[in-house]
C-alpha positions as CSV (number, residue, x, y, z in Angstrom):
1,M,0.0,0.0,0.0
2,A,1.4,3.3,-1.1
3,G,2.3,5.7,1.7
4,I,1.4,9.3,1.9
5,F,5.0,10.3,1.1
6,D,4.8,8.5,-2.2
7,M,2.9,11.6,-3.5
8,F,6.1,13.7,-3.2
9,K,8.3,11.2,-5.1
10,Q,9.6,12.5,-8.5
11,T,7.5,11.3,-11.4
12,P,9.6,9.9,-14.2
13,A,9.6,12.0,-17.4
14,P,7.5,10.6,-20.2
15,A,9.4,8.8,-22.9
16,V,10.0,10.7,-26.1
17,S,8.9,8.9,-29.1
18,A,11.2,8.4,-32.1
19,A,9.0,10.7,-34.3
20,A,9.1,13.5,-31.7
21,A,12.9,13.1,-31.3
22,S,13.3,13.4,-35.0
23,A,11.2,16.5,-35.2
24,N,13.2,18.1,-32.4
25,A,16.4,17.4,-34.2
26,N,15.2,19.0,-37.4
27,P,15.7,22.8,-37.3
28,T,13.0,23.3,-40.1
29,V,10.3,22.0,-37.9
30,P,9.0,24.5,-35.3
31,N,9.2,23.3,-31.7
32,A,9.8,24.6,-28.2
33,G,13.6,24.7,-28.8
34,N,13.7,26.7,-32.1
35,S,10.5,28.8,-32.0
36,P,11.4,32.6,-31.8
37,T,10.1,34.5,-28.8
38,A,7.8,37.3,-29.7
39,V,9.4,40.7,-28.9
40,A,7.1,43.7,-28.2
41,D,7.4,46.7,-30.6
42,P,9.2,49.5,-28.6
43,A,7.2,52.1,-30.5
44,K,3.9,50.5,-29.5
45,Q,5.1,50.2,-25.9
46,V,5.9,53.9,-25.9
47,A,2.5,54.8,-27.5
48,A,0.7,52.6,-25.0
49,S,2.5,54.0,-22.0
50,S,2.3,57.7,-23.1
51,E,-0.5,60.0,-22.1
52,P,-3.5,60.4,-24.4
53,A,-3.2,63.3,-26.9
54,S,-4.8,66.5,-25.9
55,P,-8.2,67.2,-27.5
56,L,-6.8,70.5,-28.7
57,E,-3.6,69.0,-30.3
58,E,-4.9,69.9,-33.7
59,Y,-5.1,73.6,-32.8
60,K,-1.9,74.0,-31.0
61,D,-0.6,76.6,-33.5
62,L,-3.9,78.5,-33.8
63,W,-2.7,81.5,-31.9
64,Q,0.8,81.7,-33.4
65,N,1.3,84.5,-35.9
66,D,2.3,83.3,-39.4
67,P,5.2,85.4,-40.6
68,N,4.3,84.7,-44.2
69,A,0.6,85.8,-43.8
70,P,-0.3,89.0,-45.7
71,K,-0.3,92.0,-43.5
72,P,-3.6,94.0,-43.1
73,A,-3.9,96.9,-45.4
74,E,-2.9,100.2,-44.0
75,P,-5.4,103.2,-44.1
76,F,-5.3,105.1,-47.3
77,K,-3.4,108.4,-47.2
78,F,-2.1,110.9,-49.7
79,N,1.7,111.1,-50.1
80,S,1.7,114.8,-50.6
81,D,5.2,116.2,-51.0
82,P,5.3,120.1,-51.0
83,A,8.6,120.1,-53.0
84,K,7.1,118.0,-55.8
85,L,3.9,120.1,-55.8
86,M,6.0,123.2,-56.2
87,E,7.9,121.6,-59.1
88,T,4.6,120.8,-60.8
89,A,3.3,124.3,-60.3
90,K,6.4,125.8,-61.9
91,T,5.6,123.9,-65.1
92,V,2.5,126.2,-65.5
93,D,3.2,129.6,-67.0
94,F,0.5,131.9,-65.7
95,K,2.0,135.0,-67.5
96,K,0.6,133.6,-70.8
97,I,-2.8,134.6,-69.6
98,V,-1.9,138.2,-70.0
99,S,-2.4,139.1,-73.7
100,P,-0.1,141.4,-75.6
101,E,-2.8,144.1,-75.7
102,L,-3.2,144.1,-72.0
103,M,0.6,144.2,-71.6
104,S,0.8,147.3,-73.9
105,K,-1.9,149.1,-71.9
106,I,-0.1,148.4,-68.7
107,T,3.2,149.5,-70.2
108,A,1.7,152.7,-71.6
109,G,0.5,153.8,-68.1
110,G,-2.3,156.2,-67.3
111,A,-5.9,155.3,-66.6
112,D,-6.0,152.5,-69.1
113,A,-3.0,150.9,-67.4
114,Q,-4.9,150.6,-64.1
115,G,-7.8,148.9,-65.8
116,A,-5.6,146.6,-67.8
117,L,-3.7,145.6,-64.6
118,M,-6.9,144.7,-62.8
119,E,-8.0,142.7,-65.8
120,A,-4.7,140.8,-66.0
121,M,-4.9,140.0,-62.2
122,N,-8.5,138.7,-62.7
123,N,-7.5,136.5,-65.6
124,M,-4.6,135.0,-63.5
125,S,-6.9,134.4,-60.6
126,Q,-9.3,132.6,-62.9
127,M,-6.6,130.5,-64.4
128,T,-5.2,129.6,-60.9
129,F,-8.7,128.6,-59.7
130,A,-9.3,126.4,-62.8
131,Q,-5.9,124.7,-62.5
132,S,-6.4,124.1,-58.7
133,S,-9.9,122.7,-59.2
134,H,-8.6,120.4,-62.0
135,A,-5.8,119.1,-59.8
136,S,-8.1,118.6,-56.8
137,A,-10.5,116.6,-59.1
138,K,-7.7,114.4,-60.3
139,I,-6.4,113.8,-56.7
140,V,-9.9,112.8,-55.6
141,E,-10.4,110.6,-58.6
142,A,-7.1,108.7,-57.9
143,A,-8.1,108.4,-54.2
144,L,-11.5,106.9,-55.1
145,Q,-10.0,104.4,-57.6
146,A,-7.5,103.3,-54.9
147,Q,-10.3,103.0,-52.3
148,E,-12.4,101.0,-54.8
149,A,-9.5,98.5,-55.5
150,R,-8.9,98.1,-51.8
151,F,-12.6,97.6,-51.0
152,K,-12.9,94.9,-53.7
153,E,-9.9,93.1,-52.3
154,M,-11.3,93.2,-48.7
155,L,-14.9,92.5,-49.7
156,P,-14.7,88.6,-49.8
157,S,-13.1,88.5,-46.3
158,I,-15.7,91.0,-44.9
159,I,-18.6,88.9,-46.3
160,K,-17.1,85.7,-45.0
161,Q,-16.5,87.3,-41.6
162,Y,-20.1,88.5,-41.2
163,S,-21.6,85.3,-42.7
164,S,-19.6,83.1,-40.4
165,E,-20.6,85.2,-37.4
166,D,-24.2,85.1,-38.4
167,N,-24.0,81.3,-38.9
168,L,-22.5,80.8,-35.4
169,R,-25.1,83.1,-33.9
170,S,-27.9,81.0,-35.3
171,T,-26.4,77.6,-34.5
172,N,-24.3,78.1,-31.3
173,P,-26.1,79.1,-28.2
174,L,-22.9,80.5,-26.7
175,M,-23.1,83.4,-29.2
176,N,-26.3,84.6,-27.4
177,D,-24.6,84.6,-24.0
178,P,-23.1,88.0,-23.3
179,A,-20.4,86.4,-21.1
180,M,-19.3,83.9,-23.8
181,A,-20.0,85.7,-27.1
182,P,-16.7,87.7,-27.1
183,M,-14.7,84.5,-26.7
184,V,-16.6,82.7,-29.5
185,Q,-16.2,85.8,-31.8
186,A,-12.5,85.9,-31.1
187,L,-12.2,82.2,-32.1
188,Q,-14.2,82.8,-35.2
189,Q,-12.1,85.7,-36.2
190,Q,-8.9,83.8,-35.5
191,F,-10.0,80.8,-37.6
192,T,-11.1,83.1,-40.4
193,N,-7.6,84.7,-40.5
194,K,-5.8,81.3,-40.0
195,Y,-7.7,79.5,-42.8
196,P,-8.6,82.2,-45.4
197,T,-9.8,79.6,-47.9
198,A,-12.1,77.8,-45.5
199,T,-15.8,78.0,-46.0
200,V,-18.3,79.4,-43.5
201,D,-19.4,75.8,-42.5
202,Q,-15.8,74.7,-42.1
203,I,-15.0,77.7,-39.8
204,K,-18.1,76.9,-37.7
205,E,-17.0,73.3,-37.4
206,H,-13.5,74.4,-36.3
207,V,-15.0,76.7,-33.7
208,N,-17.3,74.0,-32.3
209,D,-14.5,71.4,-32.3
210,Y,-12.2,73.8,-30.4
211,L,-14.9,74.6,-27.8
212,N,-15.8,70.9,-27.4
213,G,-12.1,70.0,-27.0
214,A,-11.6,72.8,-24.4
215,A,-14.6,71.6,-22.5
216,D,-13.4,68.0,-22.5
217,K,-10.0,69.1,-21.2
218,I,-11.4,71.2,-18.5
219,V,-13.7,68.4,-17.3
220,G,-10.7,66.0,-17.4
221,L,-8.6,68.3,-15.2
222,R,-11.4,69.0,-12.7
223,P,-10.8,67.1,-9.4
224,A,-13.4,64.4,-8.5
225,P,-15.9,65.7,-5.9
226,K,-15.6,64.2,-2.5
227,D,-18.4,61.8,-1.5
228,T,-19.9,63.2,1.6
229,S,-22.9,61.0,1.6
230,K,-21.2,58.1,3.4
231,R,-21.0,58.2,7.2
232,A,-17.6,57.8,8.8
233,S,-17.0,54.2,9.9
234,T,-16.6,53.6,13.7
235,D,-13.2,52.3,14.9
236,W,-14.4,49.5,17.2
237,N,-10.9,48.6,18.3
238,M,-10.5,52.0,19.8
239,F,-13.9,51.7,21.4
240,L,-13.0,48.3,23.0
241,E,-9.5,49.4,24.1
242,T,-11.0,52.4,25.9
243,G,-13.7,50.4,27.3
244,G,-16.5,52.3,25.6
C-alpha cells in the first residue's frame, strides 16, 4: 500500500517517441527549442504608455502668428510732397494769360493801365482757380480708384466674416450669451484669419471642435468631488480598548 509520502516522489519523465525526437532534431520544424520568442514593438510600448493626446492638439498653432501671412492693409493716405507740388506748379506759365494788348496798356500807363492791370490779375486768378480745381479733381479721382480697389480686395473677407458670425449666432447658443459671445467671436475671427480659404461651414466646425475640446480638457482636469454621503465608519478597536 502506497504511503502518503509517495505523492512527493519524482515522477519519471514521459518517454519521447522516435518521431518527436526526429522533429526536435530537425531545425526546419518549429518546436519549443527553435521557435522565436515574440518581442514587443518599442514604438507600440511607448505609445501605449504615453498619455493620451490633448483634444486641442490639432489647434496648438492656432494663436501663433504666421510670418508669411499677408499684412492687413494700411489706411489710405495721400503722399503729398510740397517740394514736388512746387515743381509741378512751376511747369504752368501763368504769364501767358496776359495778352499782348493788356501788356501794352499796362506799359503805356495812365488810366487804361490801371484797368488793364486789374483785368490781368483777374485773368490770372481765374486761371489759378481752374488749375487748382482740376488738380483737386484728379487727386480725388485717384483716391476713389485706390479705395475701390482696396474695397474689392477686402470685400470677400468681410462677407465671410459676417456670414460666419451670423452662422454661429444662429447655431451656437454661446453666441447669445453676453459672457461667452466675445470669446466665441475671437475664435471665429482667428479661424477666419488662420484659414482664409475655409468655407463658412468649415469655420463653424473648427470653432465647435475647439470649444468641445476645451470643455473635455477642463472636465478632465477637474478634481473628482468628495463623496460626503457616506458616514464615517466607527473604529471598534479603539472603542474596545478604551472600554467604551
